[in-house]
C-alpha positions as CSV (number, residue, x, y, z in Angstrom):
1,X,25.2,10.0,-52.9
2,X,22.0,12.1,-52.6
3,X,20.0,9.4,-54.2
4,X,21.4,6.9,-51.7
5,X,20.4,9.0,-48.7
6,X,17.0,9.6,-50.2
7,X,16.3,5.9,-50.6
8,X,17.6,5.2,-47.1
9,X,15.4,7.9,-45.7
10,X,12.3,6.5,-47.5
11,X,13.1,2.9,-46.3
12,X,13.4,4.2,-42.7
13,X,9.9,5.9,-42.6
14,X,8.2,2.7,-41.6
15,X,10.7,1.9,-38.9
16,X,10.4,5.4,-37.5
17,X,6.6,5.0,-37.5
18,X,6.9,1.7,-35.7
19,X,9.1,3.2,-33.0
20,X,6.6,6.0,-32.5
21,X,3.8,3.4,-32.1
22,X,5.8,1.4,-29.6
23,X,6.5,4.6,-27.5
24,X,2.8,5.5,-27.4
25,X,1.3,2.1,-26.5
26,X,1.2,0.2,-23.2
27,X,3.8,-2.5,-23.4
28,X,2.3,-4.5,-20.6
29,X,-1.0,-4.7,-22.5
30,X,0.9,-5.6,-25.6
31,X,2.6,-8.5,-23.9
32,X,-0.6,-9.7,-22.3
33,X,-2.3,-9.6,-25.7
34,X,0.5,-11.8,-27.1
35,X,1.0,-14.3,-24.3
36,X,-1.9,-14.2,-22.0
37,X,-5.0,-14.0,-24.3
38,X,-7.9,-15.8,-22.6
39,X,-9.4,-18.2,-25.1
40,X,-6.4,-18.0,-27.3
41,X,-4.5,-21.0,-28.5
42,X,-0.9,-21.5,-29.6
43,X,-2.0,-24.3,-31.9
44,X,-3.8,-21.8,-34.1
45,X,-0.4,-20.1,-34.6
46,X,1.2,-23.4,-35.5
47,X,-1.5,-24.2,-37.9
48,X,-1.0,-20.8,-39.5
49,X,2.7,-21.5,-39.9
50,X,2.1,-24.9,-41.4
51,X,-0.2,-23.6,-44.1
52,X,2.9,-22.1,-45.7
53,X,3.4,-25.5,-47.4
54,X,0.2,-25.5,-49.6
55,X,0.6,-21.8,-50.2
56,X,4.1,-22.2,-51.6
57,X,3.0,-25.2,-53.8
58,X,0.1,-23.2,-55.2
59,X,2.1,-20.1,-56.0
60,X,5.2,-21.9,-57.3
61,X,2.9,-24.1,-59.5
62,X,1.4,-20.9,-61.0
63,X,4.8,-19.4,-61.6
64,X,5.9,-22.6,-63.3
65,X,2.9,-22.5,-65.7
66,X,3.7,-19.0,-66.6
67,X,7.3,-19.7,-67.2
68,X,6.4,-22.7,-69.4
69,X,4.4,-20.4,-71.8
70,X,7.5,-18.2,-72.0
71,X,9.8,-21.1,-73.0
72,X,11.3,-21.9,-69.6
73,X,10.9,-25.5,-68.7
74,X,11.7,-26.1,-65.0
75,X,10.6,-28.9,-62.7
76,X,8.1,-28.3,-59.9
77,X,11.0,-28.9,-57.5
78,X,13.1,-26.2,-59.0
79,X,10.1,-23.9,-59.3
80,X,9.4,-24.4,-55.6
81,X,13.1,-23.9,-54.6
82,X,13.4,-20.6,-56.6
83,X,10.1,-19.3,-55.3
84,X,11.1,-19.9,-51.7
85,X,14.4,-18.1,-52.3
86,X,12.4,-15.2,-53.8
87,X,10.4,-15.1,-50.5
88,X,13.6,-14.3,-48.6
89,X,14.7,-11.6,-51.0
90,X,11.1,-10.1,-51.1
91,X,10.9,-10.0,-47.3
92,X,14.2,-8.2,-47.1
93,X,13.4,-5.4,-49.5
94,X,10.9,-2.5,-49.6
95,X,7.7,-3.3,-51.5
96,X,8.8,-7.0,-51.7
97,X,10.6,-6.0,-55.0
98,X,13.5,-8.3,-54.2
99,X,11.3,-11.1,-55.4
100,X,12.6,-10.3,-58.8
101,X,15.9,-11.9,-57.9
102,X,14.3,-15.1,-59.3
103,X,15.0,-13.5,-62.7
104,X,18.7,-13.3,-62.0
105,X,18.8,-16.9,-60.7
106,X,17.1,-18.3,-63.8
107,X,19.4,-16.2,-66.1
108,X,22.4,-17.5,-64.3
109,X,21.1,-21.1,-64.9
110,X,21.1,-20.4,-68.7
111,X,17.5,-19.4,-69.3
112,X,16.7,-16.3,-71.4
113,X,16.7,-13.2,-69.2
114,X,13.7,-11.6,-70.9
115,X,11.5,-14.6,-70.4
116,X,12.7,-15.0,-66.8
117,X,11.9,-11.4,-66.1
118,X,8.4,-11.5,-67.6
119,X,7.6,-14.7,-65.9
120,X,8.2,-13.1,-62.5
121,X,6.5,-9.9,-63.6
122,X,3.3,-11.7,-64.7
123,X,3.4,-13.7,-61.5
124,X,3.5,-10.4,-59.5
125,X,0.8,-8.8,-61.7
126,X,-1.6,-11.6,-60.7
127,X,-0.9,-10.9,-57.0
128,X,-1.2,-7.2,-57.4
129,X,-4.5,-7.4,-59.3
130,X,-5.9,-9.9,-56.8
131,X,-4.8,-7.6,-54.0
132,X,-6.5,-4.6,-55.7
133,X,-9.7,-6.5,-55.9
134,X,-9.5,-7.6,-52.3
135,X,-8.6,-4.1,-51.3
136,X,-11.7,-2.5,-53.0
137,X,-13.9,-5.3,-51.7
138,X,-12.6,-4.7,-48.1
139,X,-13.0,-1.0,-48.4
140,X,-16.6,-1.5,-49.6
141,X,-17.3,-3.7,-46.6
142,X,-15.8,-1.1,-44.3
143,X,-18.0,1.6,-45.8
144,X,-21.1,-0.1,-44.6
145,X,-23.1,1.3,-47.5
146,X,-25.3,-0.3,-50.2
147,X,-22.5,0.3,-52.7
148,X,-20.7,-2.9,-52.0
149,X,-21.7,-4.8,-55.2
150,X,-21.2,-1.8,-57.5
151,X,-17.7,-1.3,-56.2
152,X,-17.0,-5.0,-56.7
153,X,-18.3,-4.8,-60.3
154,X,-16.4,-1.7,-61.1
155,X,-13.2,-3.2,-59.6
156,X,-13.6,-6.4,-61.6
157,X,-14.2,-4.3,-64.8
158,X,-11.1,-2.2,-64.2
159,X,-9.0,-5.4,-63.7
160,X,-10.5,-6.9,-66.9
161,X,-9.8,-3.8,-68.9
162,X,-6.2,-3.7,-67.6
163,X,-5.8,-7.4,-68.7
164,X,-7.1,-6.7,-72.2
165,X,-4.9,-3.7,-72.7
166,X,-1.9,-5.4,-71.2
167,X,-2.2,-8.4,-73.4
168,X,-3.3,-6.6,-76.6
169,X,-1.7,-3.2,-76.6
170,X,2.1,-3.2,-77.1
171,X,2.7,0.4,-76.0
172,X,0.7,-0.1,-72.8
173,X,2.5,-3.4,-72.1
174,X,5.8,-1.7,-72.7
175,X,4.9,1.2,-70.4
176,X,4.0,-1.2,-67.6
177,X,6.9,-3.6,-68.0
178,X,9.7,-1.3,-69.1
179,X,9.0,2.4,-68.4
180,X,7.2,2.0,-65.1
181,X,9.1,-0.9,-63.4
182,X,12.5,0.6,-64.1
183,X,11.7,3.3,-61.5
184,X,10.7,0.9,-58.7
185,X,13.1,-2.0,-58.9
186,X,16.1,-2.2,-56.7
187,X,19.3,-0.8,-58.3
188,X,21.1,-4.1,-58.4
189,X,18.3,-5.9,-60.2
190,X,17.9,-3.0,-62.7
191,X,21.6,-3.3,-63.5
192,X,21.1,-7.0,-64.3
193,X,18.0,-6.3,-66.4
194,X,20.0,-4.0,-68.7
195,X,21.9,-7.1,-69.9
196,X,18.6,-8.9,-70.9
197,X,17.5,-6.3,-73.5
198,X,13.9,-7.1,-72.6
199,X,12.5,-4.0,-74.4
200,X,13.6,-5.5,-77.8
201,X,11.2,-8.5,-77.7
202,X,8.2,-7.3,-75.6
203,X,5.7,-8.7,-78.2
204,X,6.9,-12.3,-77.8
205,X,6.2,-12.7,-74.1
206,X,2.6,-13.9,-74.4
207,X,0.5,-16.3,-72.3
208,X,-2.1,-18.7,-73.5
209,X,-5.7,-18.2,-72.5
210,X,-5.7,-21.5,-70.6
211,X,-2.7,-20.3,-68.6
212,X,-4.3,-17.0,-67.9
213,X,-7.5,-18.6,-66.6
214,X,-5.7,-21.3,-64.6
215,X,-3.4,-18.7,-63.1
216,X,-6.4,-16.7,-62.1
217,X,-7.9,-19.7,-60.2
218,X,-4.6,-20.5,-58.5
219,X,-4.4,-16.8,-57.4
220,X,-7.8,-17.1,-55.8
221,X,-6.7,-20.3,-54.0
222,X,-3.5,-18.6,-52.8
223,X,-5.3,-15.6,-51.4
224,X,-7.8,-17.9,-49.7
225,X,-4.9,-19.6,-47.9
226,X,-3.3,-16.3,-47.0
227,X,-6.5,-14.9,-45.4
228,X,-7.2,-18.1,-43.6
229,X,-3.7,-18.0,-42.1
230,X,-4.4,-14.4,-40.9
231,X,-7.7,-15.6,-39.4
232,X,-5.9,-18.3,-37.5
233,X,-3.6,-15.5,-36.1
234,X,-6.7,-13.7,-34.9
235,X,-7.8,-16.8,-33.1
236,X,-4.3,-17.2,-31.6
237,X,-4.8,-14.0,-29.5
238,X,-8.6,-14.5,-29.1
239,X,-9.3,-11.4,-31.3
240,X,-12.6,-11.7,-33.2
241,X,-13.5,-8.4,-34.8
242,X,-16.4,-8.3,-37.4
243,X,-15.6,-9.9,-40.7
244,X,-15.7,-6.6,-42.5
245,X,-13.2,-5.1,-40.1
246,X,-10.6,-7.7,-40.1
247,X,-10.9,-8.5,-43.8
248,X,-10.9,-4.8,-44.8
249,X,-8.0,-4.1,-42.3
250,X,-5.8,-6.9,-43.6
251,X,-6.6,-6.0,-47.2
252,X,-5.6,-2.3,-46.7
253,X,-2.6,-3.3,-44.6
254,X,-1.4,-5.7,-47.3
255,X,-1.7,-3.0,-49.9
256,X,0.3,-0.5,-47.8
257,X,3.2,-2.9,-47.4
258,X,3.8,-2.7,-51.2
259,X,4.7,1.0,-50.8
260,X,8.5,1.0,-50.6
261,X,8.9,3.0,-47.4
262,X,9.3,0.1,-45.0
263,X,10.7,-3.4,-44.7
264,X,8.0,-6.2,-44.5
265,X,5.4,-3.6,-43.7
266,X,6.9,-2.7,-40.3
267,X,5.2,0.4,-38.9
268,X,2.9,1.0,-41.9
269,X,0.9,-2.2,-41.3
270,X,0.7,-1.5,-37.6
271,X,-0.7,2.0,-38.2
272,X,-3.4,0.8,-40.6
273,X,-4.5,-2.0,-38.3
274,X,-4.6,0.4,-35.3
275,X,-6.8,2.7,-37.3
276,X,-9.2,0.1,-38.7
277,X,-9.5,-2.0,-35.6
278,X,-10.0,1.1,-33.5
279,X,-13.3,1.8,-35.3
280,X,-14.8,-1.1,-33.4
281,X,-13.1,-0.3,-30.1
282,X,-10.2,-2.7,-30.3
283,X,-7.2,-1.4,-28.3
284,X,-4.0,-0.4,-30.2
285,X,-2.1,-3.0,-28.2
286,X,-4.2,-5.8,-29.6
287,X,-3.9,-4.4,-33.1
288,X,-0.1,-4.2,-32.8
289,X,0.0,-7.8,-31.3
290,X,-1.9,-9.0,-34.4
291,X,0.5,-7.1,-36.7
292,X,3.5,-8.6,-34.9
293,X,2.1,-12.1,-35.5
294,X,1.8,-11.3,-39.2
295,X,5.4,-10.1,-39.1
296,X,6.3,-13.4,-37.5
297,X,4.5,-15.2,-40.3
298,X,6.5,-13.2,-42.9
299,X,9.8,-13.9,-41.0
300,X,9.0,-17.6,-40.9
301,X,8.5,-17.5,-44.7
302,X,11.7,-15.6,-45.1
303,X,13.7,-17.9,-42.9
304,X,12.6,-20.9,-45.1
305,X,13.9,-18.9,-48.1
306,X,17.1,-18.1,-46.3
307,X,17.7,-21.8,-45.5
308,X,17.2,-22.7,-49.2
309,X,19.4,-19.9,-50.3
310,X,22.2,-21.0,-47.9
311,X,21.9,-24.6,-49.1
312,X,21.6,-23.8,-52.8
313,X,23.5,-20.5,-53.5
314,X,23.0,-20.4,-57.2
315,X,24.5,-17.0,-57.0
316,X,27.3,-16.4,-54.5
317,X,26.0,-14.6,-51.5
318,X,28.4,-11.8,-51.8
319,X,27.1,-11.0,-55.3
320,X,23.3,-11.2,-54.8
321,X,22.0,-7.9,-56.1
322,X,19.6,-6.7,-53.4
C-alpha cells in the first residue's frame, strides 16, 4: 500500500507543478498566444499533425528490422499497428514506459517473449541515445561558449562506448536490460516479463552490424521529423526564438519527460520551456502555449493509438497491464 501511494505521489508531481504554473500566469495572455497570434497560421499546426504519418512509418520500420534480427517476422502493416498501439500506452504512462506493452502483444500472438522484449528495448535504446546526443548538443548551444564541438565529440564517444559495451559485454548488457529496467517498468508489465525468463538467454539477443547502422540512420530521420514538427508548432503561434534556444529547450524538455514524475510531460515540460525561453525575454504564457501545442501533438498521436487499440484489441482491454 505504501508503495502504491509513493508511486501515485511521484506521478502527481508534474500535474501539481502544472497547476502552480497555471495559477501564476496570465490566462488572457495565454489564450491570446494560442488563438490570436499575429502572423501565426493554423495550417502549420495541421502540417505538424500530418507529419505523424512519415514519423510512424520510419519508427515502425526500424522496430521491424530489429525484431527480424531477433527471430520475429512481422509484416510492415502489423509492425505499424503494434507501434501505434504502443504510442497510446506510452502517452498514458510516466516516462512513456507503457510502450513496452508491445512486448505483451507480440507474446500473446505467439512470438518468444524474450525476443519481443529485447526488440522493444533496443528500439527504445536508440531513441534514448539519440535524445542524449540531442540534449548535450542543445545544452552546448545554450551555453554560448566555444566548447560546442568538444561536447558533441565527447557525447558521441560516450554513446559509442556504451554501444560497444552493450553489444560485447554480457554482464553490462544484463545490468542494463535486467537489473536496471526491472526498477522502472510498470508493475503490470514486470509481472508479464517474469514469464518470459529473459535473463536466461541474454547472449542470444544480438543485432547484425547492418541492422545497427541502418537503425541509426532511421533514428536520425525520425528525430529530424520530430523537431521539424515542433518547429511548425512555433510557427503556429508566431514564436521564433533563436535556433539555439528552441532547439536546446525542446531537447531538455524532451529529456525531462522521460522522468517518471508526470504524464506526457505535463508540468515538467512547461517549467523547462518557461526557464529556457525566458532567457531571451519570451513571456511564460507563450512558452506554456507552445508546451500545450506539444501536448496536443502527443494527444493526437495517442488518440490514433487508442483507435487502433479499440479496433484491434489483441489483449482484452480489461486485462491490458498498464
